[in-house]
C-alpha positions in Angstrom: -4.9 34.3 200.7 -3.0 35.6 197.8 -3.7 36.6 193.9 -2.2 33.7 193.4 -5.0 31.3 195.7 -7.4 33.2 193.5 -5.7 33.1 190.4 -5.8 29.8 191.1 -9.7 29.3 191.1 -9.9 31.2 188.1 -10.8 35.0 189.4 -7.7 37.7 188.7 -9.1 42.1 190.0 -9.8 44.0 187.3 -7.9 47.0 188.7 -3.9 44.7 188.8 -2.4 46.3 186.7 -0.8 42.7 186.5 -3.8 41.1 185.3 -3.9 43.5 182.3 -3.2 41.6 179.3 -4.5 38.1 180.5 -8.2 40.5 180.8 -7.0 42.5 176.9 -7.1 39.0 175.6 -10.8 38.0 177.3 -12.1 41.0 176.4 -11.3 40.2 173.0 -13.0 36.5 173.5 -16.0 38.0 174.6 -16.1 40.7 171.8 -16.5 36.6 169.4 -18.6 35.3 171.6 -21.5 38.6 171.0 -20.6 39.1 167.9 -20.6 35.9 166.7 -24.0 35.8 164.3 -24.3 31.9 165.9 -25.0 33.1 169.3 -27.7 34.9 168.1 -30.0 32.8 171.1 -28.7 35.4 173.4 -30.2 38.5 172.2 -32.8 36.5 171.6 -33.2 35.3 176.2 -31.9 39.3 177.0 -34.8 41.2 175.8 -37.1 37.4 177.4 -39.6 38.4 179.6 -38.6 42.1 180.1 -40.4 43.4 176.9 -42.5 45.1 180.1 -41.7 46.5 183.4 -44.4 46.1 186.0 -44.2 46.9 189.5 -44.9 42.8 190.5 -42.2 41.7 188.1 -39.9 44.8 187.3 -39.1 46.2 190.9 -36.5 48.6 190.6 -36.2 48.6 186.3 -39.7 50.8 187.7 -38.4 52.5 190.2 -36.1 54.0 188.2 -38.2 54.9 185.2 -40.4 56.9 187.9 -37.1 59.0 188.4 -37.0 60.7 185.5 -38.2 63.3 184.7 -39.9 64.1 181.1 -37.0 66.0 178.4 -34.0 64.1 179.9 -31.2 62.1 178.5 -30.3 58.9 179.1 -27.6 57.1 177.7 -27.5 53.3 178.1 -24.8 51.0 178.6 -24.8 48.0 177.1 -28.9 47.8 176.2 -28.5 45.4 174.1 -32.4 45.3 172.5 -34.4 47.5 172.4 -37.1 46.9 175.8 -34.8 49.5 178.0 -36.6 52.0 175.6 -39.9 50.8 174.2 -40.1 51.0 179.0 -39.2 54.3 179.5 -40.8 56.1 176.6 -43.6 55.8 179.4 -41.3 58.0 181.2 -40.3 60.7 177.8 -37.0 60.4 178.0 -34.5 61.9 175.3 -33.0 58.4 174.6 -29.9 56.7 172.9 -28.6 53.0 173.6 -24.8 51.9 173.2 -24.2 47.9 172.4 -21.2 46.6 170.6 -23.2 44.9 168.9 -23.2 46.8 165.1 -26.1 44.0 163.8 -28.3 44.1 167.1 -27.9 48.4 166.4 -29.0 48.0 163.2 -32.0 46.2 164.2 -32.5 48.8 167.3 -32.7 51.4 164.3 -35.1 49.7 161.8 -37.6 48.5 165.4 -37.1 52.4 167.4 -35.9 54.8 164.8 -37.1 57.2 167.5 -34.3 56.6 169.8 -30.5 56.5 169.2 -28.6 54.2 169.1 -24.5 53.5 169.2 -22.2 50.7 168.4 -19.3 51.3 170.7 -17.9 48.9 173.9 -19.0 50.7 177.0 -15.6 50.6 178.2 -14.1 53.1 176.5 -15.9 53.7 173.4 -18.3 55.7 171.3 -16.7 59.2 172.7 -19.4 61.0 170.8 -21.3 60.3 173.8 -20.6 63.7 175.6 -21.7 64.9 179.1 -24.2 66.7 179.0 -26.7 63.5 179.9 -28.8 63.9 182.3 -28.7 60.2 183.6 -26.2 57.3 182.4 -27.7 53.9 182.9 -26.7 50.7 182.7 -29.2 47.7 182.9 -27.2 43.8 183.8 -25.1 44.9 181.3 -21.7 46.0 184.1 -21.3 41.6 185.2 -20.6 40.9 181.6 -17.9 43.8 181.6 -14.1 42.4 182.2 -13.1 46.2 183.2 -16.2 47.4 185.7 -13.9 50.1 186.4 -13.9 51.4 182.6 -16.8 51.1 182.3 -18.3 53.1 185.7 -15.6 55.6 184.6 -18.0 56.3 180.6 -20.8 56.5 182.9 -19.3 58.7 185.0 -17.9 60.9 182.2 -21.1 60.5 180.0 -23.6 62.6 183.0 -23.2 65.8 183.5 -22.9 68.0 187.3 -25.6 66.6 189.3 -26.4 63.8 186.8 -27.0 60.3 188.2 -25.6 56.7 187.3 -27.8 54.1 188.2 -26.6 49.8 187.7 -28.9 47.6 187.8 -27.4 44.2 187.7 -27.1 40.5 189.0 -26.2 40.3 193.1 -23.4 38.0 192.6 -22.0 37.2 195.7 -23.7 33.6 196.2 -22.1 32.7 193.1 -22.9 32.9 189.3 -24.3 30.1 187.0 -20.2 29.6 185.7 -19.7 28.4 188.6 -21.6 25.2 189.0 -22.5 25.2 185.7 -21.0 21.6 186.2 -19.9 18.9 183.8 -21.8 20.1 181.0 -23.2 23.9 181.1 -27.4 23.3 181.0 -29.7 24.1 183.6 -30.8 21.9 186.3 -34.3 20.8 185.0 -32.5 20.2 181.7 -30.0 18.5 182.9 -32.6 16.2 184.7 -35.0 16.0 181.3 -31.7 14.4 180.2 -31.1 11.9 183.2 -27.4 13.0 183.1 -27.6 12.8 187.0 -23.2 13.0 187.8 -23.7 16.1 185.6 -26.7 17.2 187.8 -24.8 16.3 190.6 -21.0 17.4 190.1 -23.8 21.5 189.7 -24.9 20.7 193.1 -21.7 20.2 195.0 -20.2 23.2 193.5 -22.9 25.2 194.1 -23.7 24.0 197.6 -20.0 23.1 199.1 -17.3 24.5 196.8 -17.3 26.9 196.1 -19.1 29.4 199.1 -16.3 29.1 201.6 -14.3 30.7 198.7 -15.7 32.5 197.4 -16.2 33.7 201.4 -12.8 34.8 201.1 -12.6 36.2 197.0 -15.4 38.6 198.3 -13.1 39.5 201.6 -10.6 39.7 200.1 -8.3 43.4 198.8 -10.2 42.5 195.1 -11.8 45.1 195.1 -13.4 44.1 191.5 -13.3 40.3 191.2 -12.7 38.6 187.3 -14.1 35.2 186.1 -12.2 34.1 183.6 -13.3 31.1 182.1 -17.0 31.9 182.0 -18.7 28.9 180.3 -21.0 30.9 177.1 -16.7 30.3 175.8 -16.4 26.6 175.5 -20.7 25.1 176.1 -23.8 26.4 174.4 -25.4 29.0 176.0 -27.8 29.8 179.0 -28.8 32.7 181.3 -25.8 34.3 182.8 -22.6 31.9 181.7 -21.0 34.8 180.4 -21.4 36.9 182.8 -17.5 37.6 184.4 -17.7 40.6 187.0 -18.4 39.1 190.6 -21.0 41.7 191.0 -21.7 43.5 194.9 -23.7 46.7 196.0 -21.2 46.8 197.9 -18.1 47.0 194.8 -20.7 48.7 192.6 -21.1 51.7 195.3 -17.7 52.2 196.7 -16.0 51.7 193.0 -18.7 55.0 192.0 -17.7 57.0 195.6 -14.2 56.4 194.7 -14.6 58.2 191.5 -16.0 61.2 193.4 -20.0 60.9 192.7 -22.4 60.4 195.9 -24.2 57.1 196.6 -27.7 58.4 196.5 -29.4 54.8 196.4 -29.2 51.5 196.8 -31.9 48.3 196.4 -30.9 46.7 199.7 -32.0 50.0 201.7 -35.5 50.2 200.1 -38.2 48.9 200.8 -39.7 48.5 197.6 -43.1 46.4 196.8 -42.1 42.3 195.0 -38.5 43.3 195.3 -36.9 41.2 197.9 -35.2 38.1 196.9 -35.0 38.9 194.1 -31.0 38.7 194.3 -30.8 42.1 192.0 -27.5 44.5 192.9 -29.6 48.3 192.4 -27.4 52.3 193.0 -27.4 55.4 191.7 -25.1 58.3 192.2 -24.7 61.6 191.6 -22.1 63.5 189.8 -21.3 66.6 192.0 
């Protein structure tokens, strides 16, 4: 299958120069979404359930925190709210959070004055972040990037030699929410409660019949960083991860980090962590030479 077929399905490769203008346009639309005060529910939902990391509920987060030592410098790409710093306080690290929502950054600064928060793009901004960090982390942010390659490159640039880059994100190998939204973007539970039977049925057909074969073709293709061009958050009320655009898998993230010259030292699928099975999460740590 050629790139035209994948494009007809709504996918483009972030590393394909012919897709750049289309992806730049999508970047602007996503930036408008994240910075629109009307979408405050996004930030509320992003923090919900992450206030406290416990091994039973956040095994990979806890594993990452356990690898950090007192005084290490940590830069969090796409920090969102303050939940990451609140949980990393236990490791006594020096924390810097980067996010492109100036309003969210201002709120973070008032809530957690001990941390440093910077407003800027995780893909190519915040040049004040130099190459001296011990850790560059991203917790459920890279899936929202139209150019994940740029973000991974900036993360690699942020750390010192011997420093580490860590990524946590959903595993979208079986698909992403925008691909199984049906006619309207809402949870299946909400559609059932509203008696939207046809909408509910179409979402299930998309999830179980329509997309699986296409997604297998996308994953087997030469597309290295597939981006979905039609996230439902842009044309329907937001619900969880309908703003995701990067069809992230652990293998794709690990491969790209290796292409940047980093050594992948940890992959979630190869860890035997209690409570981690079937979470559908990518977890990758790579070390800079």
